[in-house]
C-alpha positions as CSV (number, residue, x, y, z in Angstrom):
1,M,2.3,5.1,-25.7
2,P,0.9,2.1,-27.7
3,G,-2.0,1.9,-25.3
4,L,-2.9,5.5,-25.9
5,A,-2.6,5.3,-29.7
6,F,-4.5,2.0,-29.9
7,A,-7.3,3.4,-27.7
8,A,-7.5,6.6,-29.7
9,W,-8.7,4.5,-32.7
10,G,-11.7,2.9,-30.7
11,P,-14.0,6.0,-30.6
12,L,-13.2,6.7,-34.3
13,V,-14.7,3.3,-35.4
14,P,-18.4,4.5,-35.7
15,F,-17.3,7.6,-37.7
16,A,-15.1,5.4,-40.0
17,K,-18.0,3.0,-40.5
18,E,-20.3,5.8,-41.5
19,R,-17.8,7.5,-43.9
20,A,-17.0,4.3,-45.7
21,E,-20.6,3.2,-45.7
22,L,-19.9,-0.3,-44.3
23,D,-22.2,-2.8,-42.8
24,D,-21.2,-5.0,-39.8
25,A,-19.7,-7.8,-41.9
26,Q,-17.7,-5.3,-44.1
27,L,-16.4,-3.5,-41.1
28,G,-15.2,-6.8,-39.7
29,L,-13.2,-7.4,-42.8
30,V,-11.7,-3.9,-42.8
31,L,-10.7,-4.3,-39.2
32,L,-8.8,-7.4,-40.1
33,G,-6.1,-5.0,-41.4
34,L,-5.2,-3.8,-38.0
35,G,-4.9,-7.3,-36.5
36,A,-3.0,-8.6,-39.5
37,G,-0.5,-5.8,-39.4
38,A,0.1,-6.3,-35.6
39,L,0.3,-10.1,-35.9
40,L,2.7,-10.1,-38.9
41,S,5.0,-7.4,-37.4
42,M,5.7,-9.2,-34.1
43,P,8.1,-11.9,-35.3
44,L,9.9,-9.3,-37.4
45,A,10.0,-6.9,-34.5
46,G,11.5,-9.6,-32.3
47,A,14.2,-10.3,-34.8
48,L,15.0,-6.6,-35.3
49,T,15.1,-6.1,-31.5
50,A,17.6,-8.9,-31.2
51,R,19.8,-7.3,-33.9
52,L,19.3,-3.5,-33.2
53,G,18.1,-3.2,-29.6
54,C,14.8,-2.0,-28.2
55,R,15.3,1.7,-28.7
56,T,15.7,1.6,-32.5
57,V,12.6,-0.6,-33.0
58,L,10.5,1.5,-30.6
59,M,11.4,4.8,-32.2
60,A,10.6,3.5,-35.7
61,A,7.3,2.0,-34.6
62,T,6.2,5.2,-32.8
63,L,7.0,7.3,-35.9
64,L,4.9,4.9,-38.0
65,I,2.0,5.2,-35.6
66,C,2.2,9.0,-35.6
67,A,2.2,9.0,-39.4
68,V,-0.9,6.9,-39.8
69,L,-3.2,7.7,-36.9
70,P,-4.6,11.1,-38.2
71,A,-5.3,9.4,-41.6
72,L,-7.7,7.0,-39.9
73,S,-10.0,10.0,-39.2
74,W,-10.6,11.1,-42.8
75,I,-10.2,8.1,-45.1
76,Q,-13.5,7.4,-46.9
77,T,-12.9,4.2,-49.0
78,P,-12.9,0.7,-47.5
79,A,-9.7,-0.4,-49.3
80,L,-7.7,2.6,-48.2
81,L,-9.1,2.3,-44.6
82,A,-8.0,-1.4,-44.5
83,A,-4.6,-0.5,-45.8
84,A,-4.1,2.3,-43.3
85,L,-5.2,0.0,-40.5
86,F,-2.7,-2.6,-41.7
87,V,0.2,-0.1,-41.4
88,F,-1.2,1.2,-38.1
89,G,-1.3,-2.4,-36.8
90,I,2.4,-2.9,-37.9
91,G,3.4,0.0,-35.7
92,I,1.3,-1.0,-32.8
93,G,2.4,-4.7,-32.9
94,A,6.1,-3.8,-33.3
95,M,6.0,-1.4,-30.4
96,D,4.1,-3.8,-28.2
97,C,6.6,-6.6,-28.9
98,A,9.7,-4.4,-28.3
99,I,8.3,-2.8,-25.2
100,N,7.5,-6.2,-23.7
101,V,11.1,-7.4,-24.4
102,Q,12.3,-4.3,-22.5
103,A,9.8,-5.1,-19.7
104,V,11.2,-8.6,-19.4
105,M,14.8,-7.2,-19.2
106,V,13.8,-4.7,-16.4
107,E,11.9,-7.3,-14.5
108,R,14.8,-9.8,-14.7
109,D,17.3,-7.2,-13.5
110,S,15.0,-6.1,-10.7
111,D,14.5,-9.7,-9.5
112,R,10.8,-9.2,-8.5
113,A,7.4,-9.5,-10.0
114,M,6.5,-6.3,-12.0
115,M,4.6,-7.5,-15.1
116,S,1.1,-6.6,-13.9
117,G,2.4,-3.1,-13.0
118,F,3.9,-2.7,-16.5
119,H,0.7,-3.8,-18.2
120,A,-1.1,-1.3,-15.9
121,F,0.7,1.5,-17.7
122,Y,-0.5,0.2,-21.1
123,S,-4.0,0.4,-19.6
124,I,-3.3,3.9,-18.3
125,G,-2.5,4.9,-21.9
126,G,-5.6,3.2,-23.1
127,L,-7.7,5.0,-20.5
128,A,-6.2,8.3,-21.3
129,G,-6.6,7.8,-25.1
130,A,-10.2,6.6,-24.9
131,A,-11.3,9.2,-22.4
132,A,-9.6,12.1,-24.1
133,M,-11.0,11.1,-27.5
134,A,-14.5,10.6,-26.1
135,A,-14.3,14.0,-24.4
136,L,-12.9,15.8,-27.4
137,L,-15.6,14.3,-29.7
138,S,-18.3,15.1,-27.1
139,L,-17.2,18.7,-27.1
140,G,-17.8,18.9,-30.9
141,L,-14.3,18.6,-32.2
142,S,-13.9,16.8,-35.5
143,P,-12.4,13.3,-35.7
144,L,-9.4,14.7,-37.5
145,T,-8.7,17.3,-34.8
146,A,-9.1,14.8,-32.0
147,S,-6.8,12.2,-33.7
148,A,-4.2,14.9,-34.4
149,T,-4.2,15.8,-30.8
150,A,-3.6,12.2,-29.7
151,T,-0.8,12.0,-32.3
152,A,0.8,15.1,-30.9
153,V,0.8,13.6,-27.4
154,V,2.4,10.3,-28.6
155,F,5.1,12.2,-30.5
156,G,5.8,14.4,-27.4
157,L,6.2,11.3,-25.3
158,L,8.6,9.9,-27.9
159,L,10.8,13.0,-27.6
160,S,10.8,12.9,-23.8
161,V,11.4,9.2,-23.1
162,S,13.3,7.7,-26.1
163,A,16.7,8.5,-24.5
164,H,15.8,6.1,-21.7
165,W,14.9,3.1,-23.8
166,R,17.4,0.3,-23.6
167,T,19.8,-0.8,-26.3
168,D,20.3,-4.4,-25.0
169,R,20.4,-7.1,-27.6
170,I,19.2,-10.7,-27.2
171,A,21.1,-13.7,-28.6
172,H,21.0,-13.8,-32.4
173,S,20.6,-17.6,-32.2
174,T,17.1,-17.3,-30.6
175,P,14.3,-17.6,-33.2
176,A,11.8,-14.8,-33.3
177,F,8.9,-17.4,-33.4
178,A,8.6,-21.1,-32.6
179,R,5.5,-23.3,-32.9
180,P,4.0,-23.6,-29.4
181,R,3.9,-27.1,-27.9
182,G,2.6,-28.8,-24.8
183,V,1.3,-26.5,-22.1
184,V,2.5,-23.5,-24.1
185,A,-0.2,-24.2,-26.7
186,L,-2.9,-24.1,-24.0
187,I,-1.5,-20.8,-22.6
188,G,-1.6,-19.5,-26.2
189,L,-5.2,-20.5,-26.7
190,L,-6.3,-18.8,-23.4
191,C,-4.4,-15.7,-24.5
192,F,-6.1,-15.8,-27.9
193,I,-9.6,-15.9,-26.1
194,T,-8.7,-13.1,-23.7
195,F,-7.2,-10.8,-26.4
196,L,-10.3,-11.5,-28.5
197,C,-12.4,-10.3,-25.6
198,E,-10.4,-7.1,-25.3
199,G,-10.5,-6.6,-29.0
200,A,-14.2,-7.0,-29.0
201,I,-14.6,-4.0,-26.6
202,L,-12.1,-1.9,-28.6
203,D,-13.5,-2.5,-32.0
204,W,-17.2,-3.2,-31.3
205,S,-18.3,-1.6,-28.1
206,A,-19.0,1.8,-29.6
207,V,-20.8,0.1,-32.5
208,F,-22.9,-2.0,-30.1
209,L,-23.7,1.0,-27.9
210,T,-24.8,3.2,-30.9
211,G,-26.6,0.5,-33.0
212,T,-28.1,-1.7,-30.3
213,R,-28.4,0.5,-27.3
214,G,-29.2,3.8,-29.1
215,M,-26.3,6.0,-27.7
216,N,-25.0,9.0,-29.5
217,A,-21.9,8.2,-31.5
218,A,-19.9,11.0,-29.9
219,Q,-20.5,9.4,-26.4
220,A,-20.2,5.8,-27.3
221,G,-16.4,5.9,-26.7
222,W,-17.1,5.9,-23.0
223,G,-17.7,2.2,-23.1
224,F,-14.0,1.5,-23.9
225,A,-13.0,4.3,-21.5
226,L,-14.7,2.5,-18.6
227,F,-13.2,-0.8,-19.7
228,S,-9.8,0.8,-19.7
229,L,-10.4,2.5,-16.3
230,T,-11.3,-0.8,-14.5
231,M,-8.5,-2.6,-16.2
232,T,-6.0,0.0,-15.1
233,V,-7.1,0.0,-11.5
234,M,-7.1,-3.8,-11.3
235,R,-3.6,-4.0,-12.9
236,L,-2.2,-1.5,-10.5
237,F,-3.0,-3.9,-7.7
238,G,-2.4,-7.0,-9.9
239,D,1.0,-8.1,-8.5
240,R,-0.4,-7.9,-4.9
241,Q,-3.5,-9.8,-6.0
242,V,-1.4,-12.6,-7.5
243,R,0.6,-12.9,-4.3
244,R,-2.6,-13.1,-2.2
245,L,-4.8,-15.3,-4.4
246,G,-2.4,-17.1,-6.6
247,R,-2.5,-17.3,-10.4
248,Y,-5.2,-20.0,-10.5
249,R,-7.8,-17.9,-8.6
250,T,-6.7,-14.7,-10.5
251,I,-7.5,-16.3,-13.8
252,L,-10.6,-18.1,-12.6
253,L,-12.3,-15.1,-11.0
254,G,-11.2,-12.7,-13.8
255,S,-12.7,-15.0,-16.5
256,L,-16.0,-15.3,-14.6
257,V,-16.3,-11.5,-14.1
258,A,-15.5,-10.8,-17.7
259,S,-18.1,-13.4,-18.8
260,A,-20.7,-11.8,-16.5
261,G,-19.9,-8.4,-18.1
262,F,-20.7,-9.6,-21.6
263,L,-23.9,-11.3,-20.4
264,I,-25.0,-8.1,-18.7
265,M,-24.4,-6.2,-21.9
266,T,-26.4,-8.6,-24.0
267,L,-29.3,-9.5,-21.7
268,I,-30.2,-6.1,-20.2
269,D,-31.4,-3.5,-22.7
270,H,-30.2,-0.3,-21.1
271,P,-27.2,1.9,-22.1
272,A,-26.1,2.6,-18.6
273,V,-26.1,-1.2,-17.8
274,S,-24.2,-1.9,-20.9
275,L,-21.5,0.6,-19.8
276,F,-21.4,-1.2,-16.5
277,G,-20.8,-4.4,-18.4
278,C,-17.9,-2.8,-20.2
279,A,-16.4,-1.9,-16.8
280,L,-16.8,-5.5,-15.5
281,I,-15.1,-6.9,-18.6
282,G,-12.1,-4.6,-18.1
283,G,-11.8,-5.6,-14.4
284,G,-12.1,-9.2,-15.2
285,C,-9.6,-9.3,-18.1
286,A,-7.1,-7.1,-16.3
287,N,-4.7,-9.6,-14.8
288,I,-5.4,-12.7,-16.9
289,I,-2.8,-11.9,-19.5
290,P,0.0,-11.0,-17.1
291,A,-0.7,-14.2,-15.1
292,L,-0.6,-16.2,-18.4
293,F,2.7,-14.6,-19.4
294,S,4.2,-15.5,-16.0
295,L,3.0,-19.1,-16.4
296,A,4.6,-19.2,-19.9
297,G,7.9,-18.2,-18.3
298,Q,7.6,-20.9,-15.6
299,Q,6.7,-23.9,-17.8
300,K,9.3,-26.4,-18.9
301,D,7.9,-27.6,-22.3
302,M,9.7,-24.8,-24.1
303,P,12.4,-22.3,-23.2
304,A,10.9,-19.0,-22.0
305,T,12.8,-17.1,-24.8
306,L,10.7,-19.1,-27.3
307,A,7.5,-19.5,-25.3
308,I,6.9,-15.8,-24.7
309,P,7.0,-14.7,-28.4
310,A,4.9,-17.7,-29.3
311,V,2.2,-17.0,-26.7
312,T,2.2,-13.3,-27.6
313,T,1.7,-14.0,-31.3
314,L,-1.1,-16.5,-30.6
315,G,-2.7,-14.0,-28.3
316,Y,-2.7,-11.3,-30.9
317,A,-4.2,-13.7,-33.3
318,G,-7.3,-13.1,-31.3
319,I,-7.2,-9.4,-32.3
320,L,-6.8,-10.6,-35.9
321,A,-9.6,-13.1,-36.0
322,G,-11.9,-11.4,-33.5
323,P,-13.2,-8.4,-35.3
324,A,-14.0,-10.3,-38.5
325,L,-15.6,-13.2,-36.5
326,I,-17.8,-10.9,-34.5
327,G,-18.7,-9.0,-37.7
328,F,-19.8,-12.1,-39.5
329,I,-21.9,-13.3,-36.5
330,A,-23.4,-9.9,-36.1
331,D,-24.3,-9.9,-39.8
332,I,-26.0,-13.3,-39.6
333,S,-27.6,-12.8,-36.2
334,S,-26.7,-9.8,-34.0
335,L,-23.8,-8.2,-32.0
336,A,-25.6,-9.4,-28.8
337,T,-25.3,-13.0,-30.0
338,A,-21.6,-12.5,-30.8
339,F,-21.0,-11.0,-27.3
340,A,-22.8,-14.0,-25.7
341,G,-20.4,-16.3,-27.6
342,I,-17.5,-14.5,-26.1
343,A,-19.1,-14.9,-22.6
344,A,-19.1,-18.6,-23.2
345,A,-15.5,-18.6,-24.3
346,M,-14.4,-16.8,-21.1
347,I,-16.1,-19.5,-19.1
348,G,-13.9,-21.9,-21.0
349,V,-10.9,-20.0,-19.8
350,A,-12.1,-20.3,-16.2
351,V,-12.5,-24.1,-16.6
352,A,-9.0,-24.4,-18.0
353,A,-7.3,-22.4,-15.2
354,R,-7.1,-25.3,-12.7
355,P,-5.3,-27.9,-15.0
356,L,-3.1,-25.2,-16.5
357,T,-1.8,-23.9,-13.1
358,K,-1.5,-27.4,-11.6
359,K,0.7,-28.6,-14.5
360,T,2.9,-25.5,-14.4
361,Q,3.4,-25.8,-10.6
362,Q,4.3,-29.5,-11.0
363,E,7.0,-28.6,-13.6
364,R,8.7,-26.0,-11.4
């Protein structure tokens, strides 16, 4: 559900940019609202989940998302758009945090690796949201009609599944957020880079494809749809991949493939090739975050109950900082330059994979 709602916003970005008459730098600042809302809501959502249980937080967050998503398709002023994105980000961040808490509970009770599979369903939602929005817009529907349709689907899912959400509560003595230390700080940094990579495709791929590669705005949402498709497929096989290759090779190969995707987008001036680059980025990033979450749970520098929220918040800081950073670089130079910088950062993730996994294995 959060994957579907989050992805529904991606194809709307070029329309919002045109309505509000924003340049790249201004759009980057406006997009800060979404990341800020998500980042700030996570510690609060963790505390509320501890006190009220997952179900209550998930229901409240979903209703907030449903209330704001249609408004993103017609707001015309930069200030109101930033405010709406901030509230939308609060709902997305709170739901993402609470659903991960529930996922940890289910995985713990099942006593087997399931995290990549759970994240695959987030990607399935992202794929469905991006593809459906791109298809509806390509058919000539207005952004308001398309976003209202996505909202109706999310609300329908809420009615059908909320009874099955868990009411478990975690210990009240566990802080919602703690400053990461030791290897947790490194895991958080790698999550930051990987989330920045994902956020770049969500917020900027459609702008890149229209402004740099000359695609029609109604069709540019297919970049994020392909990203979501390859990420979904790779995550569905992610747990098997980790058992076969190990977490080191999973992170190493994924980072290199994602970096290659960004380089292909920036170096080859052809829309179809840029779409292929989006697909490579999705496949490369797919299992990095689940692998990093598992490593955060295995390390001994911090208790897992503190490490997971800290790593999650640091990761989502990439979504907060990424859109603005990319916007400023694009304004000074170009979006291609910004994407090339992300490619270099993903190579850094590949380099860090060996010492990270070696240290974590030694601590077990």
